[in-house]
C-alpha positions in Angstrom: 0.0 -0.1 0.1 1.4 3.3 -1.1 1.4 6.5 1.3 -0.2 9.6 0.0 0.8 12.9 0.8 -1.6 13.3 3.6 -0.4 10.3 5.5 3.2 11.2 5.0 2.8 14.7 6.5 1.6 12.9 9.7 4.5 10.6 10.2 6.2 11.9 13.8 9.4 13.8 13.4 11.0 13.4 16.7 13.9 10.9 18.0 14.6 10.6 21.8 17.8 8.9 23.0 19.5 8.7 26.4 22.4 10.8 27.2 24.4 10.6 30.3 21.8 10.9 33.4 19.3 12.5 31.2 18.1 12.5 27.5 18.1 14.3 24.1 15.1 14.5 21.9 15.8 15.6 18.3 12.9 17.6 17.0 12.6 18.4 13.3 11.7 21.9 12.0 11.4 20.1 8.4 13.8 19.9 5.3 15.0 23.1 4.0 15.7 23.5 0.3 19.0 25.3 -0.7 18.6 24.8 -4.5 21.6 24.6 -6.8 24.6 23.2 -5.4 26.9 25.2 -7.5 25.7 28.4 -6.5 25.6 27.6 -2.7 28.9 25.7 -2.1 31.8 27.9 -3.6 35.6 27.9 -4.2 35.5 24.3 -6.1 34.2 23.9 -9.6 30.8 22.8 -10.4 31.7 19.5 -11.7 33.5 18.7 -8.7 30.5 19.3 -6.4 28.3 17.5 -8.8 30.6 14.4 -8.6 30.8 14.6 -4.9 27.0 14.4 -4.7 26.5 11.7 -7.3 29.0 9.4 -5.9 27.0 9.5 -2.6 23.7 9.1 -4.2 22.4 12.6 -3.8 20.6 14.6 -6.1 22.9 17.0 -8.3 20.4 19.8 -8.8 19.0 20.7 -5.3 20.6 20.4 -1.9 17.9 19.7 0.7 19.1 20.1 4.3 17.5 18.9 7.5 16.7 21.1 10.6 17.6 18.9 13.8 16.7 20.8 16.7 17.7 18.9 19.8 15.8 19.3 23.1 18.3 18.5 26.0 17.2 17.5 29.3 20.2 17.5 31.7 21.1 18.7 35.2 17.6 19.8 35.8 17.2 22.1 32.8 15.1 21.6 29.6 17.0 23.4 26.9 16.2 23.9 23.3 19.1 24.5 20.8 18.0 26.7 18.0 14.4 27.3 16.9 14.0 26.6 13.0 12.5 28.9 10.5 9.1 29.7 12.2 6.5 31.0 9.7 8.9 32.0 7.0 8.9 29.9 4.1 11.9 31.7 2.4 13.6 28.0 2.1 10.6 26.1 0.8 7.3 25.1 2.3 8.4 22.1 4.5 10.0 24.2 7.2 8.4 25.6 10.4 7.2 22.4 11.8 9.2 22.5 15.3 6.0 23.2 17.6 4.3 20.4 15.7 7.4 17.9 16.3 7.1 19.0 19.8 3.6 18.2 20.1 4.4 15.0 18.5 6.9 14.2 21.1 4.2 14.7 24.0 5.9 18.1 25.1 4.8 21.6 25.6 6.6 24.9 24.8 6.1 26.0 28.6 8.4 23.3 29.5 11.5 24.7 27.7 13.2 26.9 30.4 16.5 27.8 28.4 16.7 28.5 24.6 20.2 28.5 23.1 20.8 30.1 19.9 24.0 29.1 17.9 23.9 32.3 15.8 21.2 34.7 14.5 20.2 33.3 11.0 16.7 33.0 10.2 16.5 29.2 10.3 18.1 29.3 13.7 16.1 32.1 15.4 12.9 32.4 13.2 10.9 30.1 15.5 11.7 32.1 18.8 8.5 34.1 18.2 5.1 33.3 16.3 3.9 35.2 13.4 2.3 38.3 15.9 5.7 38.5 17.8 4.7 36.6 20.9 7.1 34.0 22.5 6.8 30.6 21.5 8.7 29.4 24.6 7.5 31.8 27.2 9.1 30.6 30.1 12.5 30.4 28.6 15.8 32.2 29.2 17.5 33.1 25.8 21.1 32.6 25.3 23.2 34.0 22.2 26.7 35.4 21.6 26.7 39.3 22.3 28.6 39.5 18.9 25.8 38.1 16.8 22.9 39.9 18.7 24.7 43.2 17.9 25.7 42.4 14.4 22.4 41.2 13.3 20.0 43.6 15.1 22.1 46.6 14.3 22.9 45.5 10.6 25.2 48.2 9.7 28.2 45.7 9.4 26.2 43.1 7.4 26.1 43.0 3.5 22.8 44.3 2.1 22.2 40.9 0.4 21.2 39.7 4.0 18.6 42.3 4.6 15.8 39.8 5.3 18.2 37.9 7.8 18.6 41.2 9.7 14.9 42.1 9.6 14.1 38.5 11.1 16.8 39.1 13.7 15.3 42.3 14.8 11.7 41.0 14.9 12.6 37.9 17.2 15.6 39.3 19.2 14.8 42.8 20.1 11.4 42.7 21.8 13.0 39.8 24.1 16.2 41.6 25.0 15.3 41.9 28.6 15.4 37.9 28.8 18.5 37.4 26.9 22.1 36.7 28.4 25.3 36.5 26.6 27.9 33.6 26.9 31.7 33.8 26.3 33.9 31.2 24.6 34.9 28.5 26.9 32.2 29.5 29.4 29.9 26.7 31.2 26.9 29.2 30.9 24.2 26.4 32.0 25.4 23.4 33.9 26.8 20.9 31.5 26.8 23.3 28.4 29.9 24.9 27.3 30.2 27.5 24.4 32.8 26.8 21.8 33.6 29.7 19.7 33.5 29.0 15.7 33.1 32.3 14.0 33.0 32.7 10.3 29.4 31.5 9.2 28.5 34.4 11.4 31.1 36.3 13.5 29.4 35.2 16.7 28.6 31.6 15.7 29.1 28.9 18.5 29.2 25.2 19.0 28.2 23.8 22.1 29.6 20.9 24.3 27.2 19.0 26.4 28.0 16.9 29.5 25.9 14.8 31.5 27.3 11.6 33.2 30.0 10.1 31.3 28.8 11.3 28.0 29.8 14.0 25.7 28.2 15.5 22.7 29.0 18.6 20.6 25.9 20.1 19.1 27.6 21.9 16.0 25.2 24.4 14.9 26.2 25.5 11.4 29.8 24.6 11.7 29.3 22.4 8.3 26.0 22.3 6.7 26.7 19.4 4.4 27.7 15.8 5.6 29.6 15.2 2.3 30.6 18.5 0.6 32.0 20.7 3.8 33.3 17.3 5.6 35.4 15.9 2.4 36.4 19.5 1.5 36.3 21.6 4.7 38.0 24.4 2.9 35.0 24.7 0.5 33.2 28.0 0.9 29.5 28.3 1.7 27.2 31.1 0.0 25.6 32.2 3.4 28.8 32.5 5.4 29.6 36.0 6.6 33.4 35.4 6.3 33.9 32.0 4.2 37.6 31.7 4.7 37.2 32.2 8.6 34.3 29.7 8.5 36.5 27.3 7.0 39.4 27.8 9.5 36.9 27.4 12.2 35.4 24.4 10.7 38.7 22.6 10.4 39.7 23.5 13.8 36.8 22.1 15.7 36.4 19.1 13.4 40.0 18.2 14.1 39.5 18.5 17.8 36.1 16.3 17.6 38.0 13.8 15.6 41.0 13.5 17.9 39.1 13.2 21.0 36.3 11.0 19.4 33.6 13.2 20.8 30.0 12.3 19.5 28.4 15.2 17.5 24.9 16.2 16.3 24.7 18.7 13.4 21.6 21.0 12.8 21.6 20.4 9.2 22.9 16.8 8.3 20.5 13.9 7.3 17.9 13.2 10.2 18.6 12.9 13.1 22.1 14.3 12.7 23.9 12.2 15.3 27.3 10.6 14.7 31.0 10.9 14.9 33.7 12.7 12.9 36.9 11.0 11.7 39.8 12.4 9.7 39.6 11.2 6.0 42.4 12.2 3.8 42.8 16.0 3.6 39.1 16.3 5.0 36.6 14.5 7.3 34.0 11.9 7.4 30.8 11.8 9.1 29.8 8.4 10.6 26.2 8.4 11.5 25.2 6.8 14.8 22.8 3.9 14.9 19.5 4.8 16.0 18.2 3.9 19.5 14.7 2.8 18.9 14.0 0.7 22.1 12.4 2.5 25.2 14.7 4.7 27.3 
């Protein structure tokens, strides 16, 4: 029996797994369409990009990224990392389902007491507020780097091609300034959550090392957008980077540390549910997805 689109839309889009003394539930905001790989991944000729995609059984005409949002319950806190696109459909009609995924997981927005933002782009802060400007997570403290808060709400240092990102940052961040706190590189600003500066995609972009019990996991945010292209060739440039060369340097530095220390990772944009490990491979890296844990936890 084939599934029609109506039934497909009703499949649950959440994945819980044990993490240390707590758990992580990956929630999807829905797939995000970037379009032509050749216009999004730069510094390498189009034939090379197409070849990399084809060898890995991926379409060569449209890059589709996941949006994996971790709901992390550790050390007495319920923390959401990034918030998806919200009501904007700038990257296709399948985004904006975070609250639906949360409901499918049997959870309520009011349970979240902290929202941690890796950076200020629309697909990470767009779901902070609803279309009317009301907070979707009314009981949450909000954490973001001061650099990204200033850069994207001021806008004067950002290229005009990012104007819709600036407008979105102002709409989501400025009305909530009184509940926003800033963190510093290396700071454990929540119990078991340490900030790791990784600038370039935005100048205030951060990854986060999570610790609970004997487990460690690094939430990569947008350190790397693609599990093949920016892993095999980490010095490749990405269209939406503020400083593509600095981004490549940060990407290589953090991935090298994660590979050396064999730390589990979770990536916002990798294939669902985005959990696995990083290993060195040639002049780049390889992403090894973790087996899914589908027994009761």
